[in-house]
Structures are given as C-alpha cells and as structure tokens.
C-alpha positions in Angstrom: -12.5 20.3 11.1 -9.7 18.1 10.4 -9.2 15.1 12.7 -6.2 14.9 15.0 -3.2 13.6 13.4 -3.2 10.6 16.2 -6.7 9.4 14.8 -6.5 6.7 12.5 -8.8 7.4 9.3 -8.1 4.3 7.7 -6.2 1.1 8.4 -5.2 -1.2 5.6 -5.7 -4.7 5.8 -3.5 -7.2 3.4 -5.2 -10.4 2.0 -2.7 -12.8 0.6 -3.2 -16.2 -0.7 -0.3 -18.8 -1.9 -0.8 -22.0 -3.6 1.8 -24.5 -4.1 2.1 -28.1 -5.5 4.7 -30.7 -6.1 5.2 -33.5 -8.4 7.8 -36.3 -8.9 9.8 -35.8 -11.9 12.2 -38.8 -12.9 14.3 -39.1 -9.6 13.5 -35.6 -8.2 10.7 -33.4 -7.0 9.6 -30.5 -9.1 7.4 -27.5 -8.5 4.1 -27.9 -10.2 2.3 -24.7 -9.2 3.3 -21.3 -7.5 0.3 -19.0 -7.5 0.0 -16.2 -5.0 -2.0 -13.1 -4.5 -1.0 -10.2 -2.4 2.4 -10.3 -0.3 2.8 -13.9 0.4 5.2 -15.9 -2.0 8.3 -18.4 -2.0 11.9 -17.9 -3.1 13.7 -19.8 -5.6 13.4 -23.7 -4.8 16.6 -25.4 -3.4 18.0 -28.8 -3.3 20.3 -29.1 -0.7 19.9 -32.6 -0.3 19.8 -33.4 -4.0 17.0 -33.7 -6.6 14.6 -35.7 -4.4 13.8 -33.0 -1.8 12.7 -29.6 -3.0 12.9 -26.8 -0.5 10.7 -24.0 -0.5 11.2 -20.8 1.7 7.7 -18.9 2.4 7.8 -15.1 2.6 5.6 -12.6 3.9 7.2 -9.5 2.7 5.3 -7.1 5.1 7.2 -8.8 8.0 3.9 -8.9 10.2 0.2 -9.6 10.5 -2.0 -6.9 11.7 -5.8 -6.5 12.3 -8.1 -7.6 9.7 -5.1 -9.4 7.5 -5.8 -12.7 6.3 -3.4 -15.2 5.0 -4.2 -18.4 3.1 -1.8 -21.1 2.1 -2.2 -24.3 0.5 0.3 -26.9 -0.6 -0.2 -30.3 -2.3 2.5 -33.0 -2.6 1.7 -35.6 -5.2 2.6 -39.1 -5.3 6.3 -39.9 -4.3 7.2 -36.3 -4.2 9.1 -34.7 -1.3 8.5 -31.1 -0.2 10.1 -29.5 2.8 8.6 -25.9 3.6 10.2 -23.5 6.1 10.4 -19.6 6.6 13.3 -17.0 6.8 12.3 -15.9 10.3 9.6 -15.2 12.9 6.0 -14.4 11.8 4.7 -11.5 13.8 1.4 -11.0 14.9 0.9 -7.2 15.9 -1.4 -5.7 18.3 -4.7 -5.0 16.7 -8.2 -3.9 17.1 -9.7 -6.6 15.1 -8.9 -10.3 14.6 -6.3 -11.4 11.9 -6.5 -14.9 10.2 -4.3 -17.6 8.7 -5.8 -20.6 7.2 -3.3 -23.7 6.0 -4.3 -26.4 3.9 -1.8 -29.1 3.4 -2.3 -32.3 1.2 0.2 -35.2 0.9 -0.7 -38.2 -1.5 0.5 -41.8 -1.3 4.2 -42.3 -1.1 4.6 -38.6 -0.8 6.7 -36.7 2.2 5.8 -33.2 3.5 8.2 -31.4 5.9 6.4 -28.5 7.4 9.1 -26.6 9.6 8.6 -22.9 9.7 10.5 -20.7 12.4 8.3 -19.3 15.4 5.3 -17.3 15.5 5.5 -14.2 17.9 2.2 -13.4 19.1 2.4 -9.3 20.7 0.6 -8.3 23.5 -3.3 -7.3 22.3 -2.8 -9.0 19.3 -6.0 -11.1 18.1 -4.3 -14.2 16.2 -6.7 -16.9 14.9 -5.2 -19.9 13.0 -6.5 -22.9 11.3 -4.6 -25.9 9.9 -5.9 -28.9 7.9 -3.5 -31.6 6.9 -4.9 -34.4 4.6 -2.7 -37.5 4.2 -3.4 -40.0 1.6 -2.5 -43.9 1.7 1.2 -44.0 3.2 1.8 -40.4 2.6 4.6 -38.9 5.4 4.0 -36.0 7.6 6.8 -34.1 9.9 5.4 -31.0 11.2 6.3 -28.5 13.9 5.2 -24.7 15.3 6.6 -22.6 17.7 4.5 -20.1 19.2 6.0 -17.3 21.6 3.5 -15.2 23.6 4.5 -11.4 24.0 8.2 -10.3 24.1 9.7 -11.2 27.2 13.2 -9.6 25.9 11.4 -6.5 26.1 9.6 -6.9 29.1 6.2 -7.4 27.3 4.0 -10.0 28.8 1.1 -11.2 26.8 -1.5 -9.6 29.2 -4.0 -8.4 26.5 -5.6 -9.9 23.2 -5.9 -13.7 22.3 -4.3 -16.5 20.5 -6.4 -19.3 19.0 -5.8 -22.1 16.9 -7.2 -25.3 15.3 -5.2 -28.2 13.9 -6.8 -31.2 12.2 -4.7 -34.2 10.7 -6.8 -37.0 8.7 -5.5 -40.0 6.9 -7.9 -41.1 4.4 -10.3 -39.0 5.7 -10.2 -40.5 9.2 -9.1 -38.2 11.8 -5.7 -38.9 13.2 -5.3 -35.9 15.3 -7.5 -33.0 16.4 -6.7 -30.1 18.7 -8.0 -26.4 19.6 -6.8 -23.9 21.9 -7.4 -20.6 22.9 -5.2 -18.4 25.1 -6.4 -14.9 26.4 -3.6 -12.1 27.5 -3.7 -11.9 31.3 -5.3 -15.3 31.8 -4.4 -17.4 34.8 -3.9 -20.6 32.6 -0.5 -18.8 31.4 1.1 -19.2 34.7 -0.7 -22.6 36.1 1.4 -25.4 36.4 -1.5 -27.1 34.4 -1.1 -24.7 31.7 2.1 -23.0 30.4 3.5 -22.8 34.0 4.7 -19.3 33.3 6.6 -20.1 30.0 5.9 -17.7 27.3 6.9 -20.1 24.5 5.3 -23.4 23.5 6.2 -25.8 20.7 4.5 -28.9 19.0 5.9 -31.6 16.9 3.8 -34.1 15.0 5.2 -36.8 12.9 3.5 -39.6 11.2 4.5 -43.3 11.7 5.8 -45.4 14.6 9.1 -45.5 16.6 10.6 -47.9 18.7 10.8 -47.6 22.9 14.6 -47.1 22.4 14.3 -44.2 19.9 11.6 -42.6 21.9 13.6 -42.7 25.1 16.8 -41.4 23.5 14.5 -38.4 22.1 13.4 -37.9 25.7 16.9 -37.8 27.1 18.5 -35.2 24.7 21.2 -33.6 26.2 21.8 -29.9 26.4 18.2 -29.1 26.8 17.6 -28.6 30.5 16.4 -25.0 29.7 13.1 -26.6 28.2 10.3 -28.6 29.5 9.6 -31.1 27.0 8.3 -34.7 26.1 7.3 -37.2 23.4 4.4 -39.6 23.3 3.9 -42.5 20.7 0.3 -42.6 19.7 -1.3 -44.7 17.2 0.1 -43.8 14.0 1.7 -40.4 15.4 4.7 -39.4 17.3 3.7 -36.2 19.6 6.1 -33.9 20.9 5.8 -30.9 23.5 8.0 -28.2 24.6 7.8 -25.3 27.2 10.7 -22.7 27.1 11.5 -19.2 28.0 12.8 -18.3 24.6 11.9 -19.3 21.1 15.5 -20.1 20.3 15.4 -22.8 23.0 12.4 -24.6 21.6 13.7 -24.2 18.3 17.0 -26.0 19.2 14.8 -28.8 20.8 12.5 -29.5 17.7 15.7 -29.4 15.6 17.4 -32.0 17.6 14.5 -34.3 17.8 14.1 -33.8 14.0 17.7 -35.0 13.5 16.9 -38.1 15.6 13.5 -39.1 14.2 13.9 -37.9 10.5 16.3 -40.9 9.5 13.9 -43.4 11.6 10.7 -42.4 10.1 11.6 -40.7 6.6 14.8 -42.7 5.6 16.9 -39.7 5.1 19.7 -38.2 7.2 18.8 -34.6 8.7 20.1 -31.7 6.9 19.3 -28.3 8.4 18.1 -25.5 5.9 20.8 -22.7 5.7 18.3 -20.3 6.2 18.0 -21.1 9.9 21.6 -19.9 10.3 21.1 -16.6 9.0 
C-alpha cells in the first residue's frame, strides 16, 4: 500500500564545505585558495577599500539549514594579508527532527588581519542548531569578530519554544586560550525570560576584538546614542575587547554592532570603517 502523501519517505541533507586562504601580494591581499564542495561558496572578491583589504561574501544557495545538514568553513589569512568576510543575508536554521551542524575554523598569521562580520543567524522554533567555532591567532595577528543570533521569529508571532541552539567558541593566540565559551539554549526554557538570561529578548549578539583600548574609547562605545532599544555593554579583558547586546530585533543588534565597529576599527586596526555595500541591500 502506498504511503500517504503527508508521510516523508526521504529527507535529503546537504553536506557542504568551503576552504579559503588569503596572502599578501605587493601592497594588496589576494585570494590564494577558494575550494568548495556542495552548496557553499563565495562571490567575487571585492576591494571597496583599495587593494589592501580583500572582501568576500559567503553564500549558502539553499537559503537555510535543515536537520542533518552540515557546513564546514575554514579560512586562513597569511602574514600581512587582510580579509573581511561577511554574508548577504540571514542564515536560517529550520525546524528539524535531527541536529544540523556548522563547524568554522579561522586562522590568522602574524601581521595579518581577519574581520568576521556575518549577518544574523535566525533559529526557528524546533530547530536543532549546533555550532562550533575555533579561531587561531599567531603572533600579532588581529581579529574583529561578531555574531548575531535571533531565536524564533517574533515578527511572525513565533517564540522559541521547542528545539535547541548550542554553540562553542574558542580563541587562541600561539596556542594559549584567550577566550572560551559554551552555551546551550533550549526552547521554552525559563532562562529565555530570566533577568540572568536573555530577559525576554529574542536576539543576542557578541563582539570580540583582539587588542586593548583606552578607558575613554571604551566609555564612548558604552555611551553610543541612538541605541536605547538595546541592552549592551563592553568590557576590556586581557588582550580582548568583549561586547554583548540584547535586543528585540536583529536589525537593532546589527546597528549597534556596526556603530561599535565604526569606533573600534580605527583604534584597533588602523583603518576607517567602510561598511560593505551588501549590508544595505
């Protein structure tokens, strides 16, 4: 007897990988490696700031990650090169009966700079999203990193009441651990509304930049105007600037991150902040 049309007989899973490498060539940065498998790739490299900064836009053509999917991304920035990686839109993790995974490994050589500035990750209710990121800095290699996570779809009336989101982030310099964090958020858990958790806000963002800033700039970042709709703060830790943000919408968190980046980039990386054009589309 034939199975009912509503019964899924087979659910395909996408397995995709992307390997990138960048090197210094004269007074500029050039891609050395662009190898992909499956539906994960980068668009043409761009030089909006001139030849020194190579910008790539990471694209996942299926538009979302479902149960069983696996994404692996690695990027290596060689000595004195500068890579800026971002994305064209939100990464969407769909509801699923099994976990989906993303593994990222980033490596920054002495004198090199990596900016990892993706747009938000939207985790649908009943998704099972499991992410792991490892960043290895060597010598005086520099990093500017952020991530934005939106749980559920508040605009559609969807709360994150089922499934889970878990992530792991490790940052090392010359093999010594600079930063380590692990988190696991379960749909419907009291931590989502607790004042010691997300305080009822469905969006949270993290910013991590290598280096040290003075107290005046730190206070300037803390007092950014126009962001009363977010709850945020920055802290100077040994060798790392850490920022956190809670918001009701991803666009508010992203606006805060961009404004902090505008202030910190000249101080930490020595260049005026030029937002990628893709952020305006």
